[in-house]
Structures are given as C-alpha cells and as structure tokens.
VOGU-3710 file (C-alpha; in Angstrom, 3 decimals, decimal comma):
1> mpsrsiitsr> 159,991/138,890/42,305  157,909/138,600/45,533  157,164/135,103/46,591  153,634/133,948/46,823  152,267/131,878/49,649  149,943/129,267/48,385  147,184/128,188/50,829  145,755/124,838/50,083  142,656/123,383/51,670  140,668/120,239/51,369
11> afsliellvv> 137,220/119,182/52,529  136,711/116,583/55,226  136,195/113,128/53,888  133,055/111,228/54,791  135,039/108,961/57,128  136,498/111,953/58,982  133,051/113,515/59,407  131,679/110,260/60,776  134,554/110,023/63,251  133,922/113,583/64,482
21> mailavlagl> 130,207/112,894/64,864  130,945/109,700/66,791  133,260/111,580/69,160  130,622/114,259/69,736  128,018/111,594/70,447  130,293/109,947/73,015  130,983/113,287/74,692  127,261/114,087/74,808  126,593/110,686/76,358  129,134/111,439/79,073
31> ilpglnralg> 128,041/115,015/79,765  124,234/114,891/79,547  123,612/112,446/82,445  125,717/114,635/84,731  123,889/117,728/83,526  120,516/116,074/84,134  121,584/115,088/87,652  122,714/118,642/88,347  119,423/120,070/87,096  117,485/117,528/89,152
41> sarktacrsn> 119,469/118,437/92,255  118,803/122,136/91,666  115,047/121,509/91,323  115,058/119,450/94,514  116,829/122,260/96,370  114,363/124,843/95,035  111,469/122,619/96,158  112,928/122,357/99,670  113,196/126,139/99,741  109,505/126,373/98,815
51> fhqlalawqv> 108,625/124,101/101,718  110,665/126,192/104,146  108,761/129,309/103,078  105,440/127,488/103,342  106,361/126,288/106,845  106,982/129,863/107,975  103,648/130,999/106,528  101,789/128,189/108,297  103,471/129,066/111,582  102,338/132,689/111,340
61> ywndqadrip> 98,822/131,524/110,439  98,656/129,189/113,451  99,869/131,943/115,747  96,920/134,033/114,581  94,460/131,139/114,893  95,397/129,750/118,339  97,051/126,692/116,724  93,796/125,642/115,078  93,918/124,139/111,616  91,376/125,599/109,154
71> drrdlkrvlp> 88,333/123,624/108,125  87,982/124,474/104,448  86,236/121,411/103,130  84,037/123,899/101,313  87,020/124,985/99,206  87,992/121,385/98,688  84,614/120,790/97,057  84,242/123,919/94,917  87,680/124,960/93,641  88,177/124,420/89,885
81> ggylpwnswp> 88,060/120,673/89,348  86,264/120,100/92,641  86,853/117,190/94,967  88,019/114,408/92,684  89,205/111,031/94,002  90,662/108,851/91,232  90,117/105,189/90,396  93,861/104,501/90,216  96,085/106,784/92,308  95,483/108,481/94,587
91> ksdpragwaa> 92,141/107,012/95,656  91,372/110,226/97,549  92,210/113,818/96,534  95,260/115,222/98,368  95,631/118,249/96,068  96,153/121,404/98,104  94,623/124,257/96,132  92,560/125,174/99,205  95,761/125,879/101,186  96,835/128,607/98,748
101> vvlhdylpgr> 93,499/130,347/99,340  93,869/130,119/103,131  97,443/131,443/103,076  96,907/134,104/100,431  97,439/137,004/102,871  100,422/135,281/104,460  102,137/133,999/101,337  101,191/135,918/98,191  103,983/134,462/96,017  102,610/132,197/93,293
111> elwrcpgvia> 105,783/130,254/92,445  106,209/128,913/95,987  103,267/126,589/95,354  104,842/125,032/92,264  107,452/122,300/92,572  109,958/122,800/89,720  110,345/119,018/89,529  106,666/118,667/88,603  106,779/121,472/86,061  109,831/120,016/84,304
121> gplvrmeqaq> 108,722/116,364/84,309  105,963/114,081/83,026  103,734/114,760/86,050  102,939/118,217/84,683  100,375/116,506/82,425  98,682/114,666/85,292  95,473/116,175/86,637  96,222/114,534/89,999  99,432/116,541/90,373  98,066/120,089/90,265
131> qwggfdtnsa> 95,116/122,287/91,156  94,272/125,966/90,955  94,728/127,751/94,279  91,767/130,073/93,687  88,812/130,716/91,432  90,447/133,231/89,072  92,727/131,063/86,976  94,440/134,168/85,588  95,832/135,146/88,989  95,564/132,082/91,250
141> prvtywmwrf> 98,698/129,989/91,825  98,968/126,534/90,341  99,477/124,270/93,362  101,442/121,067/92,735  101,846/119,874/96,326  99,759/117,271/98,136  98,385/117,292/101,694  97,341/113,777/102,721  95,714/114,827/105,995  93,230/116,895/103,954
151> drtddpvpad> 92,385/114,415/101,229  88,691/113,815/102,047  85,572/115,860/102,744  83,770/113,404/105,066  81,460/114,681/107,796  82,296/114,127/110,594  86,001/114,606/109,967  87,774/111,227/110,116  90,693/110,626/112,471  93,255/110,661/109,647
161> nfwgktlnqa> 92,109/114,107/108,440  92,914/117,284/110,352  90,190/119,733/109,280  89,277/122,186/112,067  91,380/120,533/114,772  94,132/121,963/116,941  97,624/120,701/116,173  97,812/118,554/119,312  94,289/117,208/118,839  95,013/116,264/115,243
171> vrewresgpp> 98,125/114,280/116,145  96,499/112,598/119,147  93,341/111,495/117,305  95,276/110,230/114,320  97,676/108,304/116,547  94,945/106,727/118,674  92,421/105,925/115,957  94,588/105,308/112,923  96,187/102,125/111,589  98,762/100,283/113,745
181> atlsvlgpae> 101,638/102,120/112,074  100,479/105,423/113,563  100,968/104,161/117,128  104,659/104,972/116,820  103,907/108,617/115,978  104,964/110,637/119,017  104,398/114,189/117,848  104,232/116,775/115,037  107,823/116,081/113,954  106,666/112,715/112,590
191> vewmvdpyfp> 103,507/113,837/110,817  103,767/114,568/107,107  102,059/117,877/106,294  102,862/118,580/102,647  104,573/116,384/100,065  105,533/116,211/96,395  103,270/114,090/94,140  104,396/110,526/93,419  102,957/107,541/91,549  104,162/104,173/92,940
201> rtvpglpvev> 104,965/101,360/90,535  102,963/99,048/92,820  99,664/100,720/91,816  97,934/99,012/88,853  96,245/100,978/86,115  98,565/103,994/86,003  99,695/105,418/82,632  103,016/103,890/81,599  104,734/107,265/81,382  104,174/108,021/85,082
211> tgvsthwggr> 104,257/104,546/86,656  106,930/104,615/89,348  107,564/108,330/88,779  108,185/110,752/91,631  108,756/114,477/91,515  112,423/114,011/92,362  114,618/111,084/91,385  114,198/108,193/93,806  111,975/109,966/96,330  110,453/113,267/97,320
221> nrllldghve> 110,638/116,251/99,642  108,143/116,651/102,434  107,191/119,231/105,051  106,509/117,878/108,541  103,942/119,322/110,931  106,569/120,815/113,240  107,942/122,868/110,324  111,076/120,938/109,364  111,699/119,728/105,824  113,319/116,468/104,784
231> svrdprvr> 113,959/114,376/101,695  112,923/110,735/101,728  113,660/107,821/99,430  110,893/105,497/98,277  111,610/102,057/96,738  108,246/102,213/94,964  109,500/104,954/92,619  112,482/105,148/90,334
//
C-alpha cells in the first residue's frame, strides 16, 4: 500500500509576527537613511549639471552681446507674480524667471531651470522659491534658482545689481561701492551668479517647516560669474 506523505502546517503565533515586524522595522531604519542620502546626492549632482548647462548658455549669450548683461527689469516687474520682496526672507526678490525668457533661444530645455532638490523638498510650496519663466504658464519653465545680483528694480541700477552692465563693469562697481566684504572680490570667479534657494535659521518669522532649510543638505550649489560651479556649506542651514 503506497505511503502517504503528510504535510503539516501551522500559522505564525502573535509573538512570531511581532518579532518579524520588529526586525523589518530595524532593517528599514538602517536602510532608509542611506537611501535618502543617496537620493539627495543624486539631486545635488543633477542640480550641478543644470548649472553647467546654464553657464554654457550664458557664455554664448555674452559672446553675442559683447559681454553686456541684459537689463530686463521690465520682465522682473511684469512676469507672473511680479516683483515681490518679502517681509521675512528674502527681503528683495532674487527669483530668476526673467533669465529663462532672455535665454529662451539659447537654452530651450525647461527642466534645466528646475532644481530637483526644490521639487522634492518642502521648498516646493514656497512662493519665494519659484517663478514662471514666461507669460504662458502652460509652456514656460518653472524657475527655482535665485540670482542675487538681479534682486531689485531700482533706477538707477545700484552697485550690487548688474542690470545692463558689462561683466568687468559689474564686478568693479560692486567691489568698489559695496560693503567691506566685497573689497576682497578680485574677479568674476568670486562673484555668485546663480544659486539654489535657502532659508537661514537666523531669520525670524519664517514658517517652521522651512526654517534652516536649504535645497541640498547642509548647503547649496552655486554658479559663479566666470562659469564654474561649486557646492558650499552654510552653518545657517541644516
């Protein structure tokens, strides 16, 4: 008579299920921070790549314009949202939607104007961190970068703004007429041109969710006037 194999099974007890869940929770706690760091590093690298492409586009533009920086204060005033200094931070309006309009024929790609660190973080909800780069919001790029040297619309153009100046003139006037710290600026390689948004913890009145927040962990990427890109740390952000 053929033998029969008897397969027995039993359900997990409650204690065993709790042990498995605890192990999974520990593993998740070990893996997720590393995964978040890897994703943050990838976003930072993608942002640096954006800046490199923007630097090339600006160089071609300047070659066509005899090294003269555009004066588009008109765009600064009339793009969607307009010129909008804030009561908290920033006090001026460094948003760079106007730059996407100026470089449209040189840099048609929309995604190059969007820092992936902004899109994936809490700053995506901040009006200060983005602006339409055109009037047609269905086709214009969403610009998340800042340009401090174009953060005001004063007339005449102040020394710390570069509207309508040549590259050398802009650096010289800023160095000679700016605060004492600018006296050490020797040339375009030391002048910040474009930068990721950041909200220092030293500024009062900011929403809790963005106080001390930068686009990238511990600092930000920035494009310098001579075209090189670097990452900087900032103790005012976490």
